[in-house]
C-alpha positions in Angstrom: 0.0 0.0 0.0 1.3 3.4 -0.9 2.0 5.8 1.9 0.7 9.4 1.7 4.3 10.6 1.0 4.4 8.3 -2.1 1.0 9.4 -3.2 1.7 13.1 -3.0 5.0 12.7 -4.8 3.3 10.7 -7.5 0.6 13.3 -8.1 3.2 16.0 -8.2 5.1 14.4 -11.1 4.5 16.3 -14.3 2.9 19.2 -12.5 5.8 20.8 -10.7 4.8 24.1 -12.1 2.0 24.0 -9.5 4.2 23.4 -6.5 5.2 26.2 -4.3 8.6 25.0 -3.4 9.7 21.9 -5.1 9.2 18.4 -3.6 6.4 18.3 -1.1 7.5 17.5 2.5 6.7 14.1 3.9 4.4 13.2 6.7 5.4 12.6 10.3 4.1 9.6 12.2 1.6 12.0 13.8 -0.1 12.3 10.4 -1.7 8.9 11.0 -3.3 9.9 14.3 -6.3 11.5 12.6 -8.8 9.4 14.7 -11.7 11.0 16.4 -10.8 11.4 20.0 -12.8 10.8 23.1 -14.5 14.2 22.7 -15.8 13.1 19.3 -15.0 16.5 17.8 -14.9 16.4 14.0 -12.4 18.7 12.3 -13.3 19.4 8.7 -11.5 21.2 5.9 -13.0 22.6 2.6 -11.7 22.0 -0.9 -13.3 24.5 -3.4 -14.9 27.2 -1.3 -16.3 29.7 -3.8 -20.1 29.8 -4.1 -21.5 26.4 -3.1 -18.3 25.7 -1.1 -18.7 28.9 0.9 -22.3 27.8 1.7 -21.1 24.4 2.8 -18.5 26.0 5.0 -21.2 28.2 6.6 -23.3 25.1 7.1 -20.6 23.0 8.8 -19.5 26.0 10.9 -23.1 26.3 12.1 -22.7 22.7 13.5 -20.2 24.0 16.1 -22.5 23.1 18.9 -22.6 19.5 17.6 -18.9 19.0 17.7 -17.8 20.2 14.2 -15.1 22.7 13.6 -13.9 24.0 10.2 -10.1 24.2 10.4 -8.8 24.7 6.9 -10.0 26.0 3.5 -8.4 25.6 0.1 -9.2 27.2 -3.2 -7.3 28.2 -6.4 -9.1 31.6 -6.2 -7.4 33.6 -3.4 -10.4 35.8 -3.1 -12.7 32.9 -2.5 -10.4 31.6 0.3 -10.3 35.0 2.0 -14.0 35.4 1.8 -14.7 31.9 3.2 -12.3 32.4 6.1 -14.4 35.5 7.0 -17.6 33.5 6.7 -16.4 30.8 9.1 -15.0 33.3 11.6 -18.4 35.2 11.6 -20.4 32.0 12.1 -18.2 30.0 14.4 -15.7 32.5 15.8 -12.5 30.6 15.0 -9.6 31.5 12.7 -9.2 29.2 9.8 -6.1 28.3 7.9 -6.1 29.2 4.2 -4.4 27.2 1.4 -4.0 27.5 -2.4 -2.9 24.0 -3.2 -4.9 20.9 -2.3 -1.8 18.7 -2.2 -0.1 20.9 0.5 -3.3 21.1 2.6 -3.7 17.3 2.5 -0.3 16.9 4.2 -1.8 18.3 7.4 -3.1 16.3 10.3 -5.1 19.3 11.5 -8.4 17.8 10.3 -10.2 14.5 10.0 -12.5 15.1 7.0 -13.0 17.3 4.0 -15.9 18.7 2.1 -15.4 19.0 -1.7 -17.3 21.6 -3.8 -14.9 22.0 -6.8 -15.9 22.0 -10.5 -17.0 18.6 -11.6 -13.8 17.5 -13.2 -12.1 17.8 -9.8 -14.7 15.9 -7.8 -13.3 12.3 -8.1 -9.6 13.3 -8.1 -10.0 15.4 -5.0 -12.0 12.7 -3.2 -9.4 10.1 -4.1 -6.5 12.3 -2.9 -8.3 13.0 0.3 -9.0 9.4 1.1 -5.4 8.5 0.4 -4.4 11.2 2.8 -6.5 9.5 5.5 -9.5 11.8 5.4 -13.3 11.2 5.4 -15.1 12.9 2.6 -18.3 14.9 2.1 -18.5 15.0 -1.7 -20.8 17.3 -3.5 -22.7 15.7 -6.4 -22.0 14.5 -9.0 -19.5 12.0 -7.8 -17.4 12.2 -10.9 -17.0 13.8 -14.4 -17.3 10.5 -16.3 -18.4 6.9 -15.6 -14.8 5.5 -15.4 -14.1 7.6 -12.3 -17.0 6.0 -10.3 -15.3 2.7 -10.1 -12.0 4.3 -9.0 -13.9 6.1 -6.3 -15.5 3.0 -5.0 -12.3 1.0 -5.1 -10.5 3.8 -3.2 -13.2 3.9 -0.5 -12.9 0.2 0.0 -9.1 0.3 0.0 -8.7 3.1 2.6 -11.8 2.4 4.7 -13.0 6.0 4.7 -16.5 7.4 5.1 -17.8 9.1 2.0 -21.1 11.0 2.1 -22.4 12.4 -1.2 -24.4 15.6 -1.3 -27.8 14.2 -2.4 -29.2 16.0 0.6 -32.8 15.1 -0.1 -32.0 11.6 1.2 -31.8 13.1 4.7 -34.8 15.5 4.5 -37.4 14.1 7.0 -40.6 14.5 4.9 -38.9 13.3 1.7 -37.6 10.2 3.5 -41.1 9.6 4.8 -42.6 10.0 1.3 -40.2 7.3 0.0 -41.1 5.0 2.9 -44.8 5.5 2.0 -44.0 4.5 -1.5 -42.2 1.4 -0.4 -45.2 0.6 1.9 -47.5 0.7 -1.2 -49.4 4.1 -0.8 -49.8 4.3 -4.6 -49.5 0.6 -5.3 -47.1 -0.8 -7.8 -45.0 2.0 -9.4 -44.6 1.7 -13.1 -43.4 5.2 -14.1 -41.3 8.0 -12.5 -41.0 11.5 -14.0 -38.4 14.1 -13.0 -37.8 17.7 -14.1 -36.0 20.9 -13.6 -36.7 24.4 -15.1 -34.6 27.5 -14.9 -34.0 30.6 -17.0 -30.2 30.8 -17.4 -28.5 33.6 -19.3 -26.1 33.0 -22.2 -22.5 32.3 -21.3 -21.4 34.4 -24.3 -18.3 33.9 -26.5 -15.2 33.7 -24.4 -12.2 35.9 -25.0 -8.6 34.8 -24.5 -7.3 37.1 -21.8 -4.4 37.1 -19.3 -5.1 34.8 -16.3 -6.3 37.0 -13.4 -3.8 37.4 -10.6 -6.2 35.9 -8.1 -6.5 32.6 -10.0 -4.2 29.6 -10.3 -5.4 28.5 -13.7 -3.0 25.6 -13.9 -4.3 24.1 -10.7 -7.9 25.0 -11.5 -7.5 22.7 -14.6 -5.8 20.1 -12.5 -6.6 16.6 -14.0 -8.0 18.0 -17.2 -5.8 18.4 -20.3 -4.6 22.0 -20.7 -6.4 24.6 -22.7 -5.9 28.4 -22.8 -7.8 30.6 -20.4 -11.0 32.4 -21.5 -12.9 34.9 -19.5 -16.3 33.1 -19.5 -15.5 29.9 -17.8 -14.6 30.7 -14.2 -16.6 30.4 -11.9 -19.9 29.0 -13.1 -20.2 28.5 -16.8 -17.7 25.6 -16.9 -20.9 23.6 -16.1 -21.9 23.8 -19.8 -18.5 22.8 -21.4 -17.8 19.1 -21.7 -14.1 19.4 -20.9 -14.9 20.3 -17.3 -18.7 20.1 -16.8 -21.6 17.7 -17.1 -24.5 19.9 -18.0 -27.8 20.3 -16.3 -28.2 16.5 -16.2 -25.5 16.3 -13.4 -25.9 19.8 -12.1 -29.6 19.2 -11.1 -30.8 16.1 -12.8 -28.9 13.8 -10.5 -30.8 15.0 -7.4 -34.2 14.1 -8.9 -33.2 10.9 -10.7 -31.7 9.8 -7.5 -35.1 10.2 -5.8 -36.7 8.2 -8.6 -34.2 5.3 -8.2 -34.7 5.4 -4.4 -38.5 5.4 -4.6 -38.8 2.9 -7.4 -36.0 0.7 -5.9 -34.2 0.5 -9.3 -30.6 -0.1 -10.2 -29.3 0.3 -13.8 -31.5 0.6 -16.9 -31.3 -1.6 -20.0 -31.7 1.3 -22.4 -31.0 5.1 -22.2 -32.2 7.5 -24.8 -31.6 11.3 -24.7 -33.0 13.9 -27.1 -32.7 17.7 -27.1 -30.0 20.3 -27.9 -28.8 23.8 -27.5 -31.5 26.1 -28.8 -31.7 29.4 -26.9 -28.4 31.1 -27.5 -25.4 31.0 -29.9 -22.5 30.9 -27.6 -19.8 28.6 -26.1 -22.4 26.5 -24.3 -21.9 22.8 -25.4 -24.3 20.8 -23.2 -28.0 20.7 -24.0 -30.2 23.5 -22.6 -33.2 21.3 -23.4 -33.1 17.6 -22.7 -35.5 14.7 -22.4 -34.1 11.4 -21.2 -35.9 8.0 -21.1 -34.5 5.2 -18.9 -36.0 1.7 -19.6 -35.6 -1.1 -17.1 -35.7 -4.9 -17.6 -38.7 -5.2 -15.3 -40.8 -3.0 -17.7 -40.5 0.2 -15.5 -39.6 3.5 -17.0 -38.1 6.8 -15.7 -37.8 10.1 -17.4 -35.8 13.3 -16.8 -36.7 16.6 -18.4 -34.6 19.8 -18.2 -35.3 23.3 -19.6 -32.3 25.5 -18.7 -33.5 28.7 -20.4 -37.2 28.9 -19.7 -39.2 29.3 -16.6 -42.0 26.8 -16.3 -43.4 24.2 -13.9 -45.1 20.8 -13.7 -47.8 20.3 -11.0 -46.9 23.8 -9.8 -43.2 22.9 -9.1 -40.2 24.3 -11.0 -38.4 21.1 -10.1 -39.4 17.7 -8.7 -40.5 14.2 -9.2 -43.8 12.3 -9.6 -44.2 8.6 -9.1 -47.2 6.9 -10.9 -48.6 3.7 -9.5 -51.7 1.5 -10.1 -53.5 3.2 -7.2 -52.5 6.9 -7.7 -49.5 9.2 -7.8 -47.1 10.9 -5.4 -45.3 14.2 -6.1 -42.2 15.6 -4.4 -41.4 19.1 -5.4 -38.1 20.8 -4.8 -38.6 21.0 -1.1 -39.3 18.9 2.0 -42.9 18.2 1.2 -45.1 15.8 -0.8 -48.6 15.3 -2.2 -50.5 12.1 -2.8 -53.3 11.9 -5.5 -55.7 9.1 -6.4 -56.4 7.9 -9.9 -58.7 10.8 -10.5 -56.0 13.2 -9.6 -57.8 14.1 -6.3 -55.5 15.2 -3.6 -55.7 12.7 -0.7 -52.7 13.7 1.3 -50.4 16.7 1.6 -47.4 16.7 4.0 -46.0 20.3 4.1 -42.9 21.9 5.6 -41.8 25.4 6.6 -38.3 24.3 5.5 -38.3 25.1 1.8 -36.3 24.9 -1.3 -35.6 28.4 -2.6 -36.2 28.3 -6.3 -33.5 30.2 -8.2 -31.0 30.1 -5.4 -28.0 28.6 -7.2 -25.7 28.6 -4.2 -27.5 27.5 -1.1 -31.2 26.7 -1.8 -31.6 24.3 1.1 -29.5 25.7 4.0 -32.1 25.0 6.7 -32.3 21.3 5.5 -28.7 20.5 4.8 -28.0 20.1 8.6 -29.8 16.8 8.5 -27.4 15.4 5.9 -24.3 16.8 7.8 -25.5 15.1 11.0 -25.8 11.8 9.2 -22.2 12.2 8.0 -21.1 12.9 11.6 -23.0 9.9 12.9 -21.4 7.6 10.3 -17.9 8.7 11.4 -18.6 8.6 15.1 -21.0 5.7 15.5 -20.8 3.7 12.2 -24.3 4.8 11.3 -25.6 4.0 7.8 -25.0 6.8 5.3 -28.2 8.2 3.7 -26.3 8.8 0.5 -23.5 6.3 0.3 -20.9 6.5 -2.4 -22.1 3.3 -4.2 -25.7 4.5 -4.4 -24.6 8.0 -5.5 -22.3 6.7 -8.1 -25.2 4.7 -9.6 -27.4 7.8 -9.9 -24.4 9.8 -11.3 -23.8 7.1 -13.8 -27.4 7.1 -15.1 -27.1 10.8 -15.9 -23.6 10.3 -17.4 -25.1 7.7 -19.7 -27.8 10.1 -20.7 -25.2 12.6 -21.7 -23.3 10.0 -23.7 -26.5 9.1 -25.5 -27.1 12.8 -26.3 -23.5 13.3 -27.6 -23.6 10.3 -30.0 -27.2 10.8 -31.0 -28.7 7.4 -30.3 -30.0 5.0 -27.8 -27.5 3.2 -25.6 -27.9 -0.5 -24.7 -26.9 -1.0 -21.1 -25.9 -4.1 -19.1 -28.4 -3.7 -16.3 -26.2 -5.7 -13.9 -23.4 -3.1 -13.8 -24.4 -0.1 -15.9 -21.8 -0.7 -18.6 -22.4 0.2 -22.3 -23.0 -2.8 -24.6 -21.6 -3.1 -28.1 -21.0 0.5 -29.0 -17.4 1.5 -29.6 -18.2 5.2 -30.2 -20.1 5.5 -27.0 -17.5 3.6 -25.0 -14.9 6.2 -25.9 -16.8 8.6 -23.6 -16.7 6.2 -20.7 -13.4 7.7 -19.5 -11.5 10.9 -20.2 -7.9 11.8 -21.0 -5.9 13.3 -18.1 -3.1 15.8 -18.0 0.1 13.9 -17.6 0.9 13.2 -14.0 -2.8 13.5 -12.9 -4.0 10.0 -13.9 -6.6 8.7 -11.5 -5.8 5.5 -9.7 -7.2 3.9 -6.5 
């Protein structure tokens, strides 16, 4: 088994331009003492703390009375690090250490766990690096940039025995969890179809201009595992979502949340067929992923799920801008974006409504569920301290991630994918299989 010194040295090969002083120093024996002590305090660090990462830092800092302390923060944007340090200090009152290089921060034994809210192409590499450095991981969705990374994540989790909670927060929301239990108990009978959707009116990302890299940004490290391209001014910090080189589109940005609910409620694994239609219709710009997408997932047991996204138009289904509806032989059940649900009979008559004051804030791209995320954080803490079952385990989350990745592959090649329902792999399609993995920048190859 590689030591952390060997791992850090390996990841640094070919990327010495990113290092701030040559070979990274090794770890002392004390580095392996990252075990929760008798006081059960959990020390957590943040990787990627702009926008959503800042919101997560605030959320974890709010858990100070439950034994959580944010100790370190890392971002390639120096402004984001400084801002997040202030956020934590305002919320929890403690001074946090700031870092610009994930590799250097992971040398530290000052913390037991990390939360990761980087761009998608960094999710799996950062999680693997953290687990190899002996840290538990709270990983924002999606789990990975491409299907090949999911298996590496699962292998790394098993090899290093770390706890990995994925940010499918709805799995911890009380009323949503109760709705799923009601489905499993047969409230609408046998479920044959699940529908999911997300609508938002996003602006154009424009046509990027090649400009000098801003002084506050480490562009080399921002790219990290991705093959190098020149800097353009319309990618950092949000619109990378819509460029295949780094992002995964609306399917993984929001679709994963809702397809994950469908899989959970319908108790489904991998489909046998995936078909995606749609395209980029609303603007002429650098946006590559579809702004309009309809995906059909067919399963060997005859059940069907769909995902619909409209990224550039405000609309709703059943009064919700996002959500899921399950259809059974006795009625239907709808879960909107928040912590509530409705049950209807076969005549569409409302027979049950479970409401909540804790809501999903439509249009809030950064922290739409702050009041609810604490449930998910606490489940993560309980898994570390007590061995509690994770509400969103890595294996389950990788499966939901992979469904949406398959939908994107279907979209990109323009045809239906035939899938091995036992493991989610693509059958007999060389062109599609080329998109199973990505090329990595030399020295950043991903291994368990």
